[in-house]
N, C-alpha and C positions, 0 to 999 in steps of 0.2 A: 504494500500500500504506500502510495506516495505521501511524503510529508507536506503539509501546507507550507507554501513559500512565504517567507517573511518579506513583505514589501515595505521598503523604506523609501521615503521620498527623498530625492536628492536635494540637498540644501542649495538654494540659489546663492551665488557669490554676492557679497555686499558691494556697494558702489566703490568702496575703498579698495577691495580686492580686485575688482575689474580694472580700476585705474592702475593699481600696482602691477597687474599682469601686462598692461599696455606698456608701462614704463620699463618693466623688466625686459621685454622683447627689444626695446630700443637700446637699452644699456648692454644687453648681451649680443648685439649684432657684431659681426666680425669687424666692421669698420670702427665702431665705437671702442671695441676692445683693443684694437691696434693703437688707436689714438689716445685711449684713456681719457676721452673727452666726448661729451654729448650735450646737445641743447634740447631742452624739453619744454613744451608749452602745455598749459592746462587746456584740455578740450572744452568747448562750450557746454557740453553735456555733463561735465564733471563738477562736483560741488566744490565751492570755495573752501568749505570746511575740510573735505578730504584732501584737497591740495595743500592747505596749511599744515595739516597733520603730516603729510608726506615730507614737506620741506623741513619741518621740525625734526622728524625722525632722521632724515638723511643728513642734516646738519650735525647731528650727534655722532655720526659714523666716522670712525677713525680713518684717516688718509683720504677723506673726500672733502673737496672744496666746493662750495655752492656760491655761484655768482649770479645775482639777480639781474635780469635784463629787461628790456622794455616789455610792457604788457605783463601777461601771466607766464613769463618764461624764466627759465634758469639754465645756466651752463654748469654742468657738473664735470669736474675733473678729479682724477684719483691717481694714487700711486699704489704700487703693489709692494708691500713690505717684504723684505727678505727675512724669512724665519730661520 
């Protein structure tokens, strides 16, 4: 006899997680990784609260420099520490 399947609804990602995924793809691109430099702008559909949270969190990251540019954009540069 077959066991009843447990159906769990997939949790929808939060707006912050969606934005984070978009930014992660940009940062992880081969071009950005080679240059260790990327410019990112807040998309019109992303909340200002999520954007501010992202900027606050990334500013606390060691070896990452955040330079604010015109509009809702930032230039991120980073170094790779030699462990």
